[in-house]
C-alpha positions in Angstrom: 7.0 -3.1 -5.6 8.6 -5.3 -3.0 7.3 -8.9 -3.6 5.8 -10.4 -0.2 7.7 -13.3 0.9 5.1 -16.0 -0.1 5.8 -15.0 -3.7 2.7 -13.2 -4.7 1.8 -13.6 -8.5 0.9 -10.1 -8.8 4.1 -8.7 -7.5 7.0 -7.6 -9.8 10.6 -6.3 -9.5 10.6 -3.1 -7.6 10.4 0.1 -9.7 12.6 2.7 -8.3 10.8 5.7 -9.7 7.5 6.8 -11.4 9.0 6.2 -14.7 10.0 2.8 -14.3 6.7 2.2 -12.5 4.9 3.4 -15.7 7.1 1.0 -17.9 6.3 -2.0 -15.6 2.3 -1.2 -15.8 2.5 -0.8 -19.5 4.4 -4.1 -19.8 1.7 -5.9 -17.7 -1.1 -4.4 -19.7 0.6 -5.5 -23.1 1.2 -9.1 -21.5 -2.6 -9.2 -20.4 -3.8 -8.1 -23.8 -1.7 -10.5 -25.8 -2.7 -13.5 -23.6 -6.2 -12.4 -23.5 -6.5 -11.9 -27.2 -5.2 -15.3 -28.1 -7.0 -16.9 -25.5 -10.5 -15.4 -26.9 -9.4 -16.5 -30.3 -8.9 -20.0 -29.2 -12.3 -20.0 -27.3 -14.1 -18.8 -30.4 -12.5 -21.4 -32.7 -13.6 -24.2 -30.3 -17.2 -22.8 -29.8 -17.9 -22.5 -33.6 -15.7 -25.5 -34.5 -13.8 -23.6 -37.2 -10.9 -26.2 -37.5 -11.0 -29.8 -38.7 -11.0 -32.8 -36.0 -7.5 -33.6 -34.4 -7.6 -36.9 -36.0 -7.2 -35.4 -39.5 -3.8 -34.1 -40.6 -4.8 -30.6 -41.0 -6.6 -30.5 -37.6 -3.7 -32.0 -36.0 -1.2 -29.4 -37.6 -3.6 -26.4 -36.5 -3.5 -27.8 -33.1 0.3 -27.9 -33.0 0.2 -24.3 -34.4 -2.1 -23.4 -31.5 0.1 -25.1 -29.1 3.3 -23.4 -30.3 1.5 -20.0 -30.3 0.2 -20.4 -26.8 3.7 -21.6 -25.6 5.5 -18.5 -27.0 2.8 -16.3 -25.3 3.2 -18.1 -22.2 6.7 -17.6 -22.0 6.3 -13.8 -23.1 3.7 -13.1 -20.6 4.7 -15.4 -17.7 8.4 -16.0 -17.9 8.8 -14.3 -14.7 6.4 -16.6 -12.9 8.1 -19.8 -14.5 11.7 -18.4 -13.5 10.2 -17.7 -10.0 9.0 -21.4 -9.7 12.4 -22.7 -10.7 14.2 -20.5 -8.2 11.8 -21.7 -5.7 12.5 -25.3 -6.5 16.3 -24.8 -6.1 15.7 -23.5 -2.6 13.5 -26.4 -1.8 10.6 -24.2 -1.0 7.0 -23.9 -2.9 5.3 -20.5 -3.4 2.6 -19.0 -5.6 4.8 -19.1 -8.6 4.9 -22.9 -8.0 1.2 -23.3 -8.2 0.8 -21.1 -11.3 3.6 -22.8 -13.2 2.2 -26.4 -12.2 -1.3 -25.4 -13.0 -0.8 -23.8 -16.4 1.9 -26.3 -17.3 -0.6 -29.2 -16.5 -3.3 -27.5 -18.9 -0.7 -27.2 -21.6 1.0 -30.5 -21.7 -2.3 -32.2 -21.4 -3.6 -30.3 -24.4 -0.3 -31.0 -26.3 -0.7 -34.7 -25.6 -4.3 -34.6 -27.0 -3.0 -32.7 -30.2 0.0 -35.2 -30.8 -1.9 -38.5 -29.7 -5.5 -37.8 -30.4 -6.3 -41.7 -30.9 -5.2 -42.5 -27.6 -8.0 -40.4 -26.1 -11.7 -41.2 -26.3 -13.4 -38.8 -28.7 -15.3 -36.8 -25.8 -12.1 -36.4 -24.0 -10.2 -34.6 -26.9 -10.7 -31.2 -25.3 -7.9 -28.3 -25.5 -7.2 -26.0 -22.7 -4.6 -23.9 -24.3 -7.0 -20.9 -23.8 -7.4 -21.7 -20.3 -3.6 -21.5 -19.5 -3.7 -18.3 -21.6 -6.5 -16.8 -19.8 -5.2 -17.5 -16.5 -1.9 -15.7 -17.2 -3.9 -12.7 -18.7 -5.8 -12.6 -15.3 -2.5 -12.7 -13.4 -1.1 -9.8 -15.3 -4.1 -7.7 -14.9 -3.8 -8.1 -11.3 -0.2 -7.2 -11.4 -1.0 -4.0 -13.2 -3.9 -3.3 -10.7 -1.7 -3.7 -7.8 1.0 -1.6 -9.3 -1.6 1.2 -9.9 -2.7 0.9 -6.3 0.9 1.2 -5.1 1.5 4.0 -7.6 -1.4 5.9 -5.9 0.0 5.5 -2.6 3.4 7.1 -3.8 1.4 10.2 -4.9 2.0 11.7 -1.6 6.0 11.2 -2.0 5.8 12.6 -5.6 3.8 15.6 -4.3 6.3 16.2 -1.5 9.4 15.7 -3.8 7.9 18.3 -6.3 7.5 20.9 -3.6 11.0 22.1 -3.4 11.7 24.9 -5.8 14.6 24.6 -8.4 16.1 28.2 -7.5 16.6 30.3 -4.5 17.2 34.0 -3.9 20.3 34.4 -1.8 21.2 37.6 -0.2 25.0 38.2 -0.2 26.7 41.6 0.3 23.5 43.2 0.5 22.6 42.1 -3.2 20.2 39.3 -4.2 21.2 36.4 -6.5 19.4 33.5 -8.0 21.2 30.3 -7.6 20.1 26.8 -7.8 18.8 25.2 -4.7 21.6 22.5 -4.8 24.2 25.5 -4.3 22.6 26.8 -1.1 24.8 26.0 1.9 24.0 26.2 5.8 24.2 29.8 6.9 23.1 31.4 3.6 20.4 34.1 4.0 17.6 33.7 1.7 14.8 36.2 0.7 11.2 34.7 0.2 8.5 36.8 -1.5 4.8 36.2 -1.3 3.7 33.3 -3.3 6.8 31.6 -3.4 7.9 28.2 -2.0 10.4 28.2 0.8 13.5 26.5 -0.8 15.1 24.8 2.5 14.8 24.9 6.1 15.8 27.8 8.2 14.9 30.4 10.8 13.5 33.9 10.1 15.8 36.8 10.8 13.8 39.6 9.4 10.2 40.0 8.3 7.0 38.1 8.9 4.3 36.1 7.0 1.7 33.4 6.9 3.1 29.9 5.6 0.9 27.1 4.3 2.4 24.0 5.8 -0.5 21.6 4.9 1.4 19.2 2.9 3.5 18.5 6.1 1.0 19.1 8.8 -2.3 18.4 7.3 -3.7 21.7 8.6 -5.3 23.9 5.8 -4.9 27.1 7.9 -1.5 28.9 7.3 0.8 29.4 10.2 2.0 32.8 11.4 5.8 33.2 11.2 7.8 36.0 12.8 11.5 36.6 13.7 13.0 33.7 15.3 10.4 30.9 13.9 11.5 28.1 11.9 10.3 27.6 8.5 10.3 24.3 6.5 11.6 24.0 2.9 8.8 23.0 0.3 6.1 25.0 2.3 4.4 27.9 0.7 4.7 31.5 1.6 1.5 33.2 1.4 1.3 37.0 1.9 4.5 38.2 3.6 8.0 38.8 2.7 10.8 37.7 4.9 14.4 36.8 5.0 15.9 33.6 6.9 19.0 31.8 7.6 19.2 28.3 6.4 19.7 25.6 8.9 19.4 22.3 6.7 20.1 21.7 3.2 20.0 18.7 0.8 19.5 15.3 2.6 19.2 17.0 6.0 16.0 18.9 5.3 12.7 18.0 6.6 11.4 17.6 3.3 14.1 14.7 2.5 13.4 13.2 5.8 9.8 13.0 5.3 10.1 11.3 1.8 12.5 8.9 3.2 10.3 8.1 6.3 7.3 7.5 4.3 9.4 5.0 1.9 10.7 3.2 4.7 7.3 2.9 6.5 5.6 1.6 3.3 8.1 -1.1 3.0 7.5 -2.2 6.7 6.0 -5.4 7.7 3.7 -5.3 10.5 3.6 -8.2 13.0 0.3 -9.5 11.5 1.9 -9.8 8.3 4.6 -12.2 9.6 1.6 -14.4 10.8 0.2 -14.3 7.4 3.8 -15.3 5.8 4.1 -18.4 8.2 0.7 -19.6 7.5 1.2 -19.2 3.7 4.4 -21.1 4.0 2.4 -24.0 5.2 -0.4 -23.2 2.9 1.3 -23.8 -0.4 2.8 -27.2 0.2 -0.6 -28.4 1.6 -2.4 -27.3 -1.6 0.0 -29.3 -3.6 -0.6 -32.3 -1.5 -4.4 -31.8 -2.0 -4.0 -31.5 -5.7 -2.1 -34.7 -5.9 -4.6 -36.5 -3.7 -7.5 -35.3 -5.7 -5.7 -36.5 -8.9 -5.3 -39.9 -7.5 -8.9 -40.2 -6.1 -10.3 -39.1 -9.4 -8.2 -41.4 -11.3 -9.1 -44.5 -9.2 -12.7 -43.7 -8.2 -13.8 -40.9 -10.7 -15.8 -41.4 -14.0 -14.4 -41.7 -17.3 -12.3 -40.3 -19.0 -10.1 -40.6 -15.8 -7.0 -39.5 -17.5 -8.4 -36.1 -18.5 -9.6 -35.6 -14.9 -6.2 -36.8 -13.7 -4.8 -33.7 -15.4 -7.6 -31.1 -15.1 -8.7 -31.5 -11.5 -5.1 -30.8 -9.9 -4.6 -28.1 -12.4 -7.9 -26.5 -11.2 -6.8 -26.8 -7.5 -3.5 -25.6 -8.0 -4.8 -22.3 -9.9 -7.7 -21.6 -7.8 -5.7 -21.9 -4.3 -2.9 -19.3 -5.5 -2.7 -17.2 -2.5 -2.5 -13.7 -4.4 -5.0 -12.1 -2.0 -2.7 -13.3 1.0 0.2 -11.8 -0.5 -1.7 -8.4 -1.2 -3.5 -8.3 2.1 -0.9 -6.6 4.3 1.3 -4.6 1.9 -1.4 -2.8 0.2 -3.0 -1.9 3.5 0.0 -0.8 5.2 0.9 1.2 2.2 -2.5 2.8 2.2 -2.5 3.6 5.9 0.9 4.9 6.0 0.3 7.2 2.9 -3.0 8.4 4.5 -1.1 9.2 7.8 1.6 11.2 5.9 -1.3 13.2 4.4 -2.4 13.9 8.0 1.3 15.0 9.3 1.7 11.7 10.8 5.2 10.1 9.7 5.6 6.4 10.8 9.1 5.6 11.6 8.7 2.2 12.5 6.0 0.1 11.2 5.9 -2.1 14.3 4.8 0.8 16.3 2.1 1.7 14.0 0.7 -1.6 14.7 1.2 -1.5 18.5 -0.8 1.8 18.7 -4.3 0.0 18.8 -3.0 -2.0 21.9 -2.2 1.1 24.1 -3.7 1.5 27.7 -2.0 4.8 28.8 -0.9 8.0 27.1 1.8 9.9 28.9 2.1 13.7 27.9 4.9 16.1 28.3 3.8 19.6 29.2 5.8 22.2 27.5 5.4 22.1 23.6 2.9 19.2 24.0 0.1 20.4 25.9 1.2 24.0 25.9 2.1 25.8 22.7 5.8 25.5 23.6 6.5 29.3 23.0 6.6 30.8 26.5 6.6 34.5 27.1 8.6 36.4 29.6 6.0 37.8 32.3 8.2 39.4 34.9 11.8 40.0 35.7 13.2 40.2 39.2 16.7 42.0 39.4 18.7 42.1 42.7 20.4 45.4 43.8 23.0 46.4 41.3 21.4 44.5 38.5 18.8 45.8 36.0 16.2 43.9 34.0 18.1 44.6 30.8 21.3 43.2 32.2 19.6 40.1 33.4 17.8 39.6 30.0 21.2 40.1 28.2 22.9 37.4 30.4 20.1 35.0 30.1 19.8 35.4 26.4 23.4 35.2 25.7 23.4 31.9 27.8 20.4 30.4 26.1 21.4 31.1 22.5 23.1 27.7 22.4 20.1 25.9 24.0 17.2 24.1 22.4 14.9 24.7 25.3 11.4 26.2 24.6 12.3 29.1 26.9 15.5 29.8 25.1 13.3 31.4 22.2 11.4 33.7 24.5 14.7 35.0 26.1 16.2 35.5 22.5 13.1 37.4 21.4 13.0 39.6 24.5 16.7 40.4 23.9 16.1 41.2 20.2 13.1 43.3 21.1 15.0 45.4 23.6 17.9 45.7 21.2 20.4 43.9 23.3 23.8 42.5 22.0 24.4 38.9 22.7 27.7 38.4 24.8 30.0 35.3 24.0 29.7 32.4 26.3 32.4 30.0 27.3 32.4 26.4 28.6 28.6 26.2 27.9 27.1 23.2 29.6 23.3 22.0 29.6 22.1 20.4 32.7 19.1 18.5 31.4 16.2 18.8 34.0 17.8 21.8 35.7 19.3 24.3 33.5 22.7 25.3 32.2 26.1 26.8 33.1 28.9 28.8 31.5 31.2 31.7 31.7 30.3 35.3 30.5 32.5 38.2 30.8 34.9 36.0 32.7 32.0 35.5 35.4 30.7 31.9 36.1 26.9 31.8 35.6 24.3 29.4 36.4 20.8 29.5 35.0 18.1 27.1 36.3 15.2 26.1 38.5 15.1 26.3 42.2 16.2 22.8 42.7 19.3 23.6 41.0 19.8 26.6 43.1 19.3 24.7 46.3 21.5 21.9 45.3 24.3 24.5 44.8 23.3 26.2 48.1 22.5 29.5 46.4 19.1 30.1 47.8 19.9 31.1 51.2 21.7 34.4 50.3 19.3 35.6 47.8 17.5 38.9 48.5 14.8 38.6 45.8 11.3 39.2 47.1 9.2 37.0 45.0 5.8 34.9 45.6 7.3 31.7 44.3 4.2 29.7 45.3 1.8 32.1 43.6 3.8 32.2 40.4 3.9 28.4 40.1 0.1 28.2 41.0 -0.5 30.1 37.9 1.2 27.6 35.9 4.3 30.0 35.3 7.7 28.6 35.2 10.4 30.3 37.5 14.1 30.5 36.7 16.9 31.8 38.6 20.2 33.6 37.2 23.3 33.2 39.5 26.7 34.9 38.9 29.6 33.8 40.7 27.6 31.7 43.0 25.2 34.3 44.0 21.6 34.8 42.7 21.2 37.9 40.9 17.8 37.8 39.4 14.8 35.7 38.5 12.4 35.5 35.7 9.0 34.0 35.4 7.4 32.8 32.1 4.1 31.5 31.1 3.0 29.2 28.3 -0.5 29.0 26.7 -2.2 25.9 26.4 -2.8 24.6 22.9 -6.4 25.5 21.7 -7.3 21.8 21.2 -5.4 20.1 24.0 -8.4 19.9 26.3 -10.6 18.4 23.6 -8.0 16.1 22.5 -7.3 14.8 26.1 -11.1 14.3 26.6 -11.3 12.2 23.2 -8.3 10.0 24.4 -10.1 9.4 27.7 -13.2 8.5 25.9 -11.4 5.9 24.1 -10.6 4.2 27.5 -7.1 5.3 27.7 -5.5 6.5 30.8 -3.9 10.2 30.6 -0.9 11.0 32.5 1.2 14.4 32.5 4.9 13.7 33.1 6.8 17.1 33.3 10.1 18.2 34.6 8.5 21.5 35.8 7.6 22.4 39.4 4.7 20.4 40.9 2.5 23.3 41.3 3.2 24.6 37.8 2.3 21.1 36.5 -0.8 20.8 38.5 -2.1 24.2 37.3 -1.8 23.3 33.7 -3.2 19.8 34.3 -6.5 21.3 36.0 -7.0 23.5 32.8 -7.0 20.4 30.6 -8.6 18.0 33.1 -5.7 15.6 33.7 -6.0 14.1 37.2 -2.7 12.1 37.4 0.4 14.2 37.2 4.1 13.3 37.8 6.2 16.6 38.2 9.7 17.5 39.0 11.3 14.6 37.2 14.7 14.6 35.6 15.1 12.9 31.9 16.3 9.6 33.3 13.6 9.8 36.0 10.9 10.2 33.0 12.4 7.2 31.5 12.2 5.1 34.7 8.5 6.3 35.2 7.6 4.9 31.7 9.4 1.5 32.5 7.5 1.2 35.8 4.3 1.8 33.9 5.2 -1.0 31.5 6.1 -3.3 34.3 2.9 -2.8 35.6 1.3 -4.2 32.5 0.4 -1.0 30.8 0.9 -0.4 27.1 2.5 3.2 27.1 2.7 5.9 24.6 4.8 8.8 25.2 4.1 12.2 23.7 7.0 14.8 23.8 9.2 17.3 22.1 12.2 18.0 23.8 15.7 16.6 24.6 14.4 15.8 28.1 11.8 13.7 26.5 14.2 11.4 24.3 14.8 8.7 26.9 11.3 8.4 27.8 10.2 8.4 24.0 12.7 5.6 23.4 11.5 3.5 26.5 7.8 3.7 25.6 6.1 0.9 23.8 5.3 3.8 21.2 7.0 7.1 21.1 5.2 10.1 19.7 7.8 13.0 18.9 6.0 16.4 18.1 7.6 17.5 14.8 8.3 21.0 15.8 10.6 19.7 18.7 14.3 18.9 18.8 16.2 16.6 16.4 17.1 14.2 19.2 13.4 13.9 20.3 12.6 13.1 16.8 15.3 10.6 16.3 14.0 8.8 19.6 10.4 8.8 18.5 8.6 6.0 16.6 5.9 8.1 15.3 6.6 12.0 14.4 3.7 14.4 14.5 4.3 17.1 12.0 1.3 18.6 13.2 1.7 20.5 16.5 -1.4 19.0 17.9 -2.5 16.3 20.3 -5.4 15.5 18.0 -2.7 13.9 15.7 -2.3 11.2 18.2 -5.8 10.4 18.0 -5.7 10.3 14.0 -2.7 7.9 14.5 -4.9 5.8 16.7 -7.8 5.7 14.4 -5.6 5.0 11.3 -3.8 2.2 13.1 -7.1 0.6 14.1 -8.5 0.9 10.6 -5.3 -0.4 9.0 -5.1 -3.5 11.4 -8.8 -4.1 10.7 -8.4 -3.7 7.0 -5.5 -6.4 7.1 -7.8 -8.6 9.1 -10.7 -8.3 6.6 -8.2 -9.0 3.7 -6.7 -12.2 5.3 -10.1 -13.4 6.6 -11.5 -12.9 3.0 -8.6 -14.6 1.4 -8.4 -17.7 3.7 -12.4 -18.0 3.3 -12.0 -17.7 -0.3 -9.5 -20.6 -0.3 -11.3 -22.9 2.1 -14.5 -22.8 0.1 -12.8 -22.8 -3.5 -10.3 -25.7 -3.0 -12.9 -28.3 -2.1 -15.1 -27.0 -5.1 -12.1 -27.2 -7.4 -11.2 -30.6 -6.2 -14.7 -31.8 -7.1 -16.7 -32.2 -3.8 -19.8 -31.0 -5.5 -19.6 -33.2 -8.5 -21.2 -36.4 -6.9 -24.3 -34.4 -6.1 -24.9 -31.7 -8.6 -22.2 -32.8 -11.4 -20.5 -29.2 -10.8 -16.8 -29.0 -11.9 -14.6 -25.9 -12.3 -12.7 -25.5 -15.6 -9.1 -24.0 -15.0 -10.1 -20.9 -16.8 -12.9 -20.1 -14.4 -10.4 -21.1 -11.5 -8.0 -18.5 -12.7 -10.7 -16.0 -13.1 -11.8 -16.6 -9.4 -8.3 -16.2 -8.4 -7.9 -12.9 -10.0 -11.2 -11.6 -8.7 -10.1 -12.4 -5.1 -7.0 -10.3 -5.6 -9.0 -7.3 -7.0 -11.5 -7.6 -3.9 -8.3 -7.1 -1.8 -7.0 -4.2 -3.9 -10.2 -2.5 -3.5 -10.8 -3.1 0.2 -7.3 -1.7 1.0 -8.2 1.3 -1.0 -10.9 2.1 1.2 -8.1 3.2 3.8 -7.5 6.4 1.3 -11.0 7.8 2.4 -10.3 7.2 6.2 
């Protein structure tokens, strides 16, 4: 566990794995039990007066034994707290370790002074507080164990994900199958997966089909249908089909490895509100020390007898009850619970600051293809010119798109495979973001792109293709042209279905008061046709990648807090420019690296889940901080004795330690509520 900056008492050195975490948990429990047992023994001895008075040699000897035993237990159970206080003193700062060390030391030294010099104290002041110091440490160690257990539960998601990858993989080589360790699988290997088996590493299906359970990544319980050309993620469960696939990512490059790392990073993230809490706490601890000193002086000069006892006990009580454990736990526990819950819903937080910004958003900008639509276009019509066949057009286009990550590329590749067409080698491949691509096939220069690209290269005038461009675009279809040696030889229209929940998700975003804008590089008419189906009124279409980024920047200059949701290379600059970038996890690596939050679930409803969790986490942190500060504002004056003149009410150090531990427990329980969000 990473200790909060204010030196939370319930923090410990960071366990690196589950086994170390268990060791620390068991250690805290043992320390708690030892301190608690001796404290109870001392309390019983005082209550039943088992031992002779301290003024007698035997009574004094027993008192020295009690002091020695309590000192040994204090060092056994709380040496880390005392060392923390010394380190804080060396750096000229005061933290919670300082308060604990000062409070327990005051109780112990006062008790030892009474034991060694009983005759210097009035009879009714000869009280020992060894059990108070021990009970305080017992409560602190119990709090440490509870916090560690809470943090351990949030790591359960990581442990589950890590356990998903199978140990062995079935590799197909030279038409024979071999079982090899997953660590020996390399990029390009062909693996065979049978029904009921977990998929070893990431790849793309080359033969067969199945339904794959991706719930651990996406949060969706319904298995996803997978066919030739579809991607599969290592660690997911193959349900009822058998297929072979070619590996794309292994080892640390797999989606599973990235997810584990992202969750770990996000849970260590400090939100802006946490920094505010640290600033307040940095002033709070010295203030408490000053209050403790002032209360001691007031009781010594104006308080009743025995003044010396009050001089020690009152500041010790103030120091102990003011320990800001709850402040230290308020943010890290809520962040870990929120991030862990988000991961269970297929929402991976790359940057904690963005997670905190979600609640401030005013505008959601959506890409069209792969975000609002499924992102798997289907070829609808091929228009060849004289001398060119549909098959030849598809073969050229698929060969050109083989190296592209554009969503249309998959449609062309599947069409070519369905027709049994061979892929032709392409030289000088060049992607033209927002337009298309170019290259050389069979010694001929080819250009594949939209009408805008063809017009800029003066190729539209000579085309003999008869196509109702406006009608196709108005139906939401995408239109591409193929030019060979600077002459258009064919055109292709493709259509993409709208995701089943896009319209409902957009309506829910609007219901939250958010402005929803579609930002697309597609033709104006195509974008407007899709926008009408999902009830988006504001559409910005026909924009290039850098223009998307400028549009986002323009919205931000207008005072909008903007989120961009996209999945393609074209979206990467806009994702980086937005206040919060949502990268759809089925998109390109470039887009996911540019996004602040990755949506493993290919659905806009994940944006709403992220919004809800961000709001819930932020509110939970505020609840925790408010409770911690209110607790201290009330408890410190009571510990200082403000109620004594009226009701003769004082708190003992032991009760103060118990109250401090209970405040930390309250924060732990409140943060745990996020698990059920």
